N, C-alpha and C positions, 0 to 999 in steps of 0.2 A: 717574683712568683707569690701568688696569694696562697698563704698557709692557714689551714684549719687550727683552732685551739681547742684541745681536749683537757677538760678538767677531771682529774683522777681523785676521787674521794677515798681515803684509806689506801693511799699509793705505797705504803710501806709493807702491805701484806705480800705473801708469796705469789698469790694469784694476780694482784695488780702489778707486781714487778714483771712477771712473766708476760702479762698483757701489753704493758707498755713497750717492752722490747719487741714484741710481736707487731705492734702497731706503728713502731718507729718508722718514719718515712720523710724524706725531705719536704714534702707538702704539709707536714704535721708537726705541731709544737704542743708542749704539755705545760700544765700547771699541776704540781704535785701537793696534795694535802697529806698531812700526817698529824698523829697526835704526839708520840713520844719517841719512836724509832727513827731519829734523824740519821742514824748510821746507814740505814737501808736506803734512805732517800739519796744520800750522798753516793752510795755505792751504785744506785741506778743512774744518777747523773754522770758519774765517771764513765759508765759504759755507753753513753749516748753522745752524739755529737754536741759540742759546746752550746749551740744556739738552739737545741731541740727542747730544753727545758728553760721556760722563760721566767718561771718563779716557783718557788716552794713556800708553802704556808702552813703554819702549825695552829691546830685548833682542838680543843676537847669537844667532841660532838655531843657530850652530856650537859653541856653548858650553851644555852641559847644566845647569851651575849657573845660567846666566842664564835659561834656560828655565824652571827650578824657581822662580827668583825671580819671573818673570813670573806664573807660575801662582798663586803665594802672595800677590802683590800685589793680586790681583783679589778684592775682598769681595763681589761681586755674584753672583746666580744668573745663569747663562748659558743663554739659550734657543736661540741658534743660533751657528755658527761658520762663517766664510767663510775657508778657506785660500787666500790669494792670493800667498804668498811664492814667491820664485823668484829664481834666479840662472843666467843662461845660460852655456854652456860649450861652446865650439866647438873640438874638437881631435880628432885621430885617437887611437884606443885606444892604439896603440903609443907615442903622444907624451904620454899622460896619466899623471901622477904619482899614487901612492897617496894622497898629501895631498889633491889635487883630487878624487879619488874619494870620500874620507871627507867632504870639505866638501859635495860635491853630496848625498850621502846624508843628512848631518845636516840640510841646509837643507830638502830636499824630503820626506824620508820620516821620519826619527826624530823631528824636532820635531813633525811632524803627529800621529804616533802618541802621542807623550807628552802633548801638549796636549789631544788628543781623550780620552785616558785619564783625564786629570784632571777634565774636566768632564762626561763621559758619565754618571757615576753620579748627578748632579744631574738630569739628563734622564730618566733611568730611574725616579728617585723620583717625578718629576712625570707620567711616562708622555707626554712630548712632548719634541720637540727637532728640530733641523734642522742638518744638516752638509753644506756645498757645498765641494768641492775644485776649484780651478782647475788642471787638469793641462795636457796638451798633446797635440796630434795626433800628435807624435813618440812618445808613450808607447803609442799604438796601432799606428802604421805603422813606427816605427823610423826612423833618420835617419843617413846617412853623415856622418862628421865630427862627429856628435853622440851617439855611442853610450853615453857615460857619462850624459849629461843625459837621453837618451831612456829608458835603463834605470831611472832614478829617477823619471820621469814615469810609466813603466809600473808601477813598484812602487806609486805612489799609486792608480793604478786598481785594481791587484789588492787592496790594503789596503781601499779604499772597497767593492769588491764583497764582501769577506769581512766587514767590520764591518757592513755593511748587513743581512747575514743574522744576525748577533749581536743586533743592537739593534732590528731591525724589530718583534719582538713586544711592545717597549716603546714602540712608536708613535713611534720617532725615525727620521726620514727621512734618507737619506745618499745623495748624488749627486756626480756629477763632470761638469765641462764641459771639453772639450778643444778649445780655440781651434787654428786654423790660423794662417795669416798674418795678423796684426793690426797695425794702424799704432800701434805703441807705441815708446817710447824704447828699449827693450830690443831690439826688432827692428831699429831703425835702426842697430844696431851690426853687423848682418850686412852683408857687402860688397854694394855696389849690384848688381853683376853677379848675385850669388846671389839677391837679392830680385827681380830682373827674371826670373830663370829660373824661381823659385818661383811668382810671379805668372802666368807664362805656363802653368803647370801647372794652375792653378786654373780651374775651368770658368766661374766668373763673371768671370775675367780682372781681379781687383782684390784688394786686401787688405781685410779687414774693419776695422771701426771699433770702438774700446773701448765705444762705446754698444751695439754688437750684442751683445757679451758681457754687458753689464750688464743688457740686457733679458731675456736667458735666466736669469741669476742671479736677478733680480727675480721672475721666474715660479716658480723653484724654491723661493723663499721665500714664495710666496703661497699662498693656499688653493686656488688653481686647479690645484695640482700635488699635492694631498694623496694621490693614488695613484700618484705617480711616485717610485720608491725603488729604489736599487741600480743606477741607469741611468748610462751614459756618453753625454752629449749633445754631439755633435761639431759644432762650428761652424767651417766651413772653405771655405765657397764651392763646395762640391761635391766636394772631395777625398775 
């Protein structure tokens, strides 16, 4: 049986782990990237069939050399990429250092472009491929005290829309998911009072669950979404 290979960037995140379990299928195998949280990768691998994860690879996405090493270490044809990497950053612009701005850019934007650039030629040659970017609602709406983070998430969306126009004729689909408040470890770092204020603004009056995001990602990787392309799918409880 021909199996498609999905590369998951930032596979140790809550959203990525849930998405991997949702995407798991006998016809699909995974390559899992992580930076530091190897325990999360091992846990994910333990819950899947032994042959569903064909390799895991460690790389610091702020280091371009390590990104190229990641790319060169993968000997497989890549059929799909899920970009789930991210690092939250809560700070006023006036208090944000140039180093933090560069870090956010490298993690969210530059690494996405470099990795996609490396594997898109394979997809063009096969006339098939699927790329999904987990961005953020703040990339669409903007966010006070998160202007740097929001700018990078907005850049992901602009890149997705642009590359979708470039590769669409080669039958490669590219889409983005923009979650709002989701019950993840990363969002638990937000002060409780800010979480409560955010929840009160959500028409459904609650946070979403990682499974909600995973269900949408599974749809985007399925044949049911084969005419969905270049789209930003917001999952925010009504915001």
